[in-house]
N, C-alpha and C positions, 0 to 999 in steps of 0.2 A: 436503407430506409430507417433503420433504428437510430443512426446518427442524425438523419434528418429530423426525426420525431423528437430526439433529445434536444437538438438545437431549437426546434419550434417551441418546445416547453420552455427553454431558457428564454426564447425570444418573447414569449408572452409575459414574462416577468420584466424583461428589458424594455418592452414596448407596451406600456399600459393601454388598456382599452381595446385590445385585440381579442378575437375569439379564442376559446381553448383549443388545443391542438387536435383533440378527438373530434371537433366539429368541422374541421377544415379538409378539403380535398387535397390530394397529392400536389397538384399545381399550386394551391394556395399555400401549402406548407413550404414549398420551394421558394415562392415569392417572398414568404415571411422570413425564411432563413437568410436569403440574400440581402433583405433590407436589414435584418438584425446584424448581419456581418459587417455591412457597410457602417452601421451605427457603432458597433462594438466588435472589432476584429478578434479580440480575445475570446469571444464566445466559442469559437471553433475548438480551441484547446480545452475549454472548460467541458464541452460536450464530449469531446474524445475521452477526457479523464473520467467523466461520469460513466461512460459506456465501458471503459476498461474496468472500473471498479465493479460494475454490475456483472461483467463476464467473470471476474475473478471470484465474486461471491457465489455466482452460479456453479462455478467449477468446485469450490470449496464445499458447497452444499452436496454436489454430486459425489464427491469423494467421501464425504461424512456418511452419506447414505449407503455407499458400497461397504465401507468399513463396518458399519452397523450390521448390515445384512450378511456379510462374509466373515465376520469375526470368528466364528467356529472353525470354518474351513481354513482360515489363515493360521490359526494358532493351535487348534485341537484336531486337526486331521490325523486319524491314526495311521495313515499311509505316507505321512511325512517323516523326515529324519530329525530326531530330537537330540541335541547334545547340550553341553553346559549342565545346568541344574534342572532336571526334568520337573521339579517341583518349585521352580523359581518363581518370583512374583512379578517379573517383568519378562514379556516374550519379545525376542527380536527375530524377525522373519528375513531371511535373505534368499533372494532369487539370483541364480548365477549360471554361468556357462563355462565348462572347462577351457574353451578356446578364447575367453575373454581375458586380455592381459590386465585389465583393471580388477577383475575378480581374483586373479592370482596375486596382484599387489595388495589387495585389501584383506587377504587372509591373515597376515600377521596383525593387522589392526583389530580384526574381529577376535583373534586369540588374545590380544591385549585386554580387550573388553572383558572377555570371559575370565581371564586370569585375575583381573582387578575386583570383579564383581561376582561373588559366588551365588548370588541370587538371580542371575541372568539364565533365562531358558531360551536356548537357541534353536530355531526351527530352519532347516535347510530345505529349499525347494529347488530341484533341478529344473532349469529352463533352458533347454538347449535351442538356441536361435541362430547359431553361426555355422550351419551346415551339417552335412552328414556325420562328420567326425564328432561334432558336438553331440548329436543325437546318440551315436554309438557309445561315446563316453558316459552320457547320463544313464543310458539303459544298463551299461555295465556296473556303474556305480550303485545304482538302485538294486540290481541283481546280487551284488556283493553283500547285501544285507543278509541273505539267506546262509552265507557262510560266516557271519559275525565279523566281517573285516571292512565295513564301510568306512569307518573313520581313517583307518590306515591307507586304504585305497584312495580316498578323497584326498588326503594330504600329499600322497605321492604323485597324483595326477596334477594337482595345483602347484606342485614344486618342479614339474619337469620343464625343460627349456623348449622342446619341440611342441608342434601342434599335436593335439589329441586327434588321432586317427585310429582306425582299427589295429594296425600293427603296433603303434606305440602303446595304446591302451592294453592290449593283451600282454605286451612285454612287461608292463608295470604290474599287471595282474599276477603274473608269474612270480615277479620279484617280491611281492608282498605275501605270497604264499597261497593265493587263490587257486582252486581247482578250476582250470580255464574251461574245460569241457562242460562242467556244471554251470559255470557262469554264463557261457553262451547259451545254454539251454534255458536258463532262468531269465535271460533278457527279454524273452517274449511273453513273460507271465502278465496276466491281465493287471495285477497291481502296478507293474511298470508303466504300462500304457495310461492307467488311470492317473498315476501321479503326474506324469507329463502333461496330460490333457488338463488336469486341475490347474497346474502352474500356467498354462496357456490362458485359460479362462480368467484366473484371478488377475494376472498381469494386464490383460486386456480391459478388465472392468476398472482396475485402478489407474489406467492410463500410462503405465510404465512402458518405455520405448527401448530400453537397453539394459545391459547388466554391468556391474551389479545393481541391484535395487533392494532397499531395505523398507520394512514396515515396522515401527516401534510405536506402540500405542496408537494414537491418531496421527502420527507423523509419517509422511512418505519421504524417503531419502533415496533419490536416484544418483547413481554414479559412485566412483571412488570417494571415500571419506576417510579421514584419520580417526584414530581410536577415540580421541577426545570428543569428536562430534558425537559419536555413538554413546559414549559415557554420559556426556550432558543430556542426550535425548532420553536415555534410560532413566536418568535422575529426574528429568521433568515429567515423565510418565508416572514414575513411582509417586512423585509429589502430588500430582493431579488425582491419584487414586486414594490418597490419605483423607 
């Protein structure tokens, strides 16, 4: 119906003397559209282009609204993991899953960004969407914070060749020096549940559908990207803030 109305609006321009589209019945709109198409076949593509631009603008407005409303939870959640420079002037938020091959591939790219730019504040959000193994791994990683070994554990799990499952996660936990009994106990802590639930809420609101996914300033970056893309977006965000 939106396309018909758009065509009708164009048709009232193309065919002078006709009534405005909002004064017509649906049947009259259809008749008007068919006549306009016969007179000017290109009107269909023009109508589609207008509709696509309208939908894109609506989507951009919706994302901007979410970013404005959720900025604190995205960047300042005390239950998130903060790496890089905690006082950095640009925050990079990454949503990831330990069983996502692209998340594993992007880790060196994120490391390169942080190494090059000492003013980047990196926020990690566990987003386990690839099965029970992913959920177990995310919970174990979040629980490792209580033993001060999150970063070491995270790097080890992102570097492993096999799938993250209970056995492989606990083996790596022992290798990095974690108390496994304490780790398993802490995996059921309320703050672990809250972190994962918040990640689910934020990604749903932002429209992300897979990992990795990044938020840098007002930019949403889904999927694997090279370090230079991240560096450029950080620079853009910093320039916009000046």
